[in-house]
DRENMAR-189847 format. One line per 10 residues: their letters; for each residue x, y, z of C-alpha. Coordinates in pm, whole numbers, plus 50000, padded with zeros to 5 digits. Example, Ala and Ser with C-alpha at 12.3 -4.5 7.8 and 13.67 -1.06 7.14 Angstrom:
// residues 2
AS> 51230,49550,50780 | 51367,49894,50714;
//
This chain:
// residues 203
MKQLYIIRHG> 11958,21107,26770 | 12107,21322,27044 | 12369,21226,27304 | 12294,21358,27652 | 12512,21383,27960 | 12296,21420,28271 | 12538,21518,28548 | 12494,21581,28918 | 12663,21897,29044 | 12974,21886,29262;
ETRFNRSHLM> 12980,21876,29639 | 12876,22168,29860 | 12916,22218,30234 | 12553,22107,30269 | 12634,21775,30101 | 12944,21732,30316 | 12759,21815,30639 | 12454,21598,30556 | 12216,21892,30548 | 11902,21900,30335;
QGRGINASLN> 11955,22093,30017 | 11680,22187,29777 | 11548,22455,29549 | 11562,22715,29827 | 11927,22650,29918 | 12165,22828,29681 | 12500,22699,29804 | 12830,22723,29619 | 13068,22434,29561 | 13326,22353,29824;
DTGRKQADAI> 13688,22259,29741 | 13591,21898,29672 | 13307,22014,29448 | 13541,22230,29243 | 13777,21934,29195 | 13481,21723,29086 | 13382,21992,28834 | 13734,21983,28690 | 13721,21603,28673 | 13392,21618,28483;
SIYLKDKPVS> 13549,21845,28220 | 13846,21609,28181 | 13609,21313,28131 | 13419,21498,27857 | 13711,21676,27690 | 13705,21455,27379 | 13327,21456,27340 | 13159,21681,27080 | 12973,21888,27339 | 12798,22185,27175;
KIVTSSLKRA> 12543,22293,27437 | 12562,22316,27818 | 12242,22353,28018 | 12220,22408,28394 | 11967,22490,28661 | 11963,22847,28791 | 12135,22746,29118 | 12500,22829,29193 | 12612,22472,29254 | 12499,22364,28907;
KESAEPLCRL> 12633,22671,28727 | 12968,22652,28908 | 12997,22280,28825 | 12958,22368,28457 | 13222,22643,28454 | 13525,22425,28365 | 13323,22266,28083 | 13216,22606,27953 | 13578,22721,27945 | 13691,22401,27776;
FNLKPEAYTE> 13434,22417,27497 | 13410,22797,27488 | 13035,22780,27545 | 12796,22999,27738 | 12570,22798,27968 | 12193,22817,27942 | 12038,22832,28291 | 11672,22758,28363 | 11473,22777,28687 | 11259,22487,28562;
LDEMDFGDLE> 11564,22264,28611 | 11624,22362,28974 | 11630,22097,29244 | 11309,21979,29409 | 11167,22222,29664 | 11188,22040,29996 | 11001,22315,30177 | 11035,22315,30555 | 11301,22040,30546 | 11563,22252,30372;
GKSFDEVKSD> 11870,22348,30570 | 11806,22086,30840 | 12026,21786,30912 | 11923,21446,30778 | 11903,21315,31137 | 11670,21599,31235 | 11422,21520,30957 | 11474,21143,30939 | 11110,21060,31020 | 10989,21303,30751;
LVHLHESWSS> 11224,21148,30495 | 11113,20794,30585 | 10748,20899,30546 | 10816,21056,30206 | 11012,20753,30085 | 10738,20514,30195 | 10469,20732,30037 | 10651,20772,29707 | 10759,20409,29674 | 10398,20301,29731;
GKLEIGPKNG> 10283,20529,29448 | 10155,20825,29650 | 10336,21076,29432 | 10099,21363,29502 | 10251,21388,29850 | 10537,21630,29914 | 10722,21785,30208 | 10537,22064,30388 | 10554,22383,30180 | 10748,22194,29913;
ETPIQVYKRA> 10688,22022,29579 | 10563,21676,29492 | 10756,21444,29258 | 10482,21488,28996 | 10517,21867,29005 | 10896,21844,28971 | 10876,21600,28681 | 10625,21809,28491 | 10821,22135,28513 | 11163,21983,28442;
NLKVEEILKL> 11061,21732,28173 | 10872,22000,27982 | 11182,22220,27971 | 11416,21935,27872 | 11185,21822,27592 | 11155,22180,27471 | 11535,22211,27460 | 11578,21879,27280 | 11310,21944,27020 | 11412,22302,26941;
SDDECIVFML> 11789,22248,26940 | 12004,22128,26650 | 12281,22034,26894 | 12356,21663,26900 | 12567,21645,27218 | 12423,21826,27520 | 12531,21846,27884 | 12268,21897,28154 | 12418,21994,28492 | 12146,21911,28743;
HGRLIRILLS> 12062,21790,29094 | 12034,21455,29272 | 11663,21426,29342 | 11577,21587,29010 | 11794,21333,28828 | 11620,21049,29012 | 11281,21187,28915 | 11368,21240,28548 | 11561,20919,28487 | 11306,20697,28662;
EWLGLGLKNM> 11037,20817,28421 | 11256,20841,28112 | 11392,20488,28154 | 11057,20327,28228 | 11096,20254,28599 | 10823,20497,28702 | 10843,20771,28964 | 10761,20536,29249 | 11092,20357,29178 | 11304,20672,29165;
HQIEHQNGAI> 11500,20546,29468 | 11654,20285,29236 | 11841,20558,29047 | 12184,20594,29207 | 12354,20931,29214 | 12667,21083,29364 | 12810,21433,29344 | 12986,21467,29010 | 12843,21143,28869 | 12773,21129,28495;
NTLTWTESGF> 12478,20959,28324 | 12496,20910,27948 | 12173,20874,27753 | 12057,20892,27397 | 11736,21062,27289 | 11521,21036,26980 | 11160,21141,26921 | 11059,20798,27052 | 11226,20848,27390 | 11537,20802,27603;
EAVDLNVTSH> 11780,20512,27635 | 12052,20462,27895 | 12412,20416,27782 | 12598,20451,28115 | 12452,20542,28454 | 12615,20693,28764 | 12969,20686,28623 | 13216,20801,28889 | 13551,20665,28763 | 13666,21017,28671;
LLL> 13628,21127,29034 | 13899,20886,29151 | 14180,21078,28980;
//
């Protein structure tokens, strides 16, 4: 059995300003995000973490830096674990693309998961690329306690499938910047231990 920590990266200026972030936006953490990254490392300081995996995007890699220093580990970064590509919506304010987001939510929650934003990815495409990489890491690694520093929509997509909700119910997966999800994994699948833990962010 392996213990997994699936963590959402810290805050960026895009998060703070309610701007659409995605695979094509490579923003760094802001001051709040860096504090959240420190808080994550404090929360995990007594855990036997032996591998740290991130996406290839700055906000995920920067969020993992305090953990890497703490455990003296070099992060493994993979493009397959990048955030969903939101295509033409990226960089725009939530208000500006509200109708697009409502359409996507309604499509996805009704099971139309082959639909994606213009010039972007569908939930099915994101799940396939990211799940394949995670399973490869889990099956090939001897490490029993692994941190994955990932992204909000990606976490919703992965956890909804892993925990049996199905992709069309991904909106039920709560996530905040710096939130920690604890899962266990065996060859038979994933189980939730704690989801969307944010108590460490209140320090």
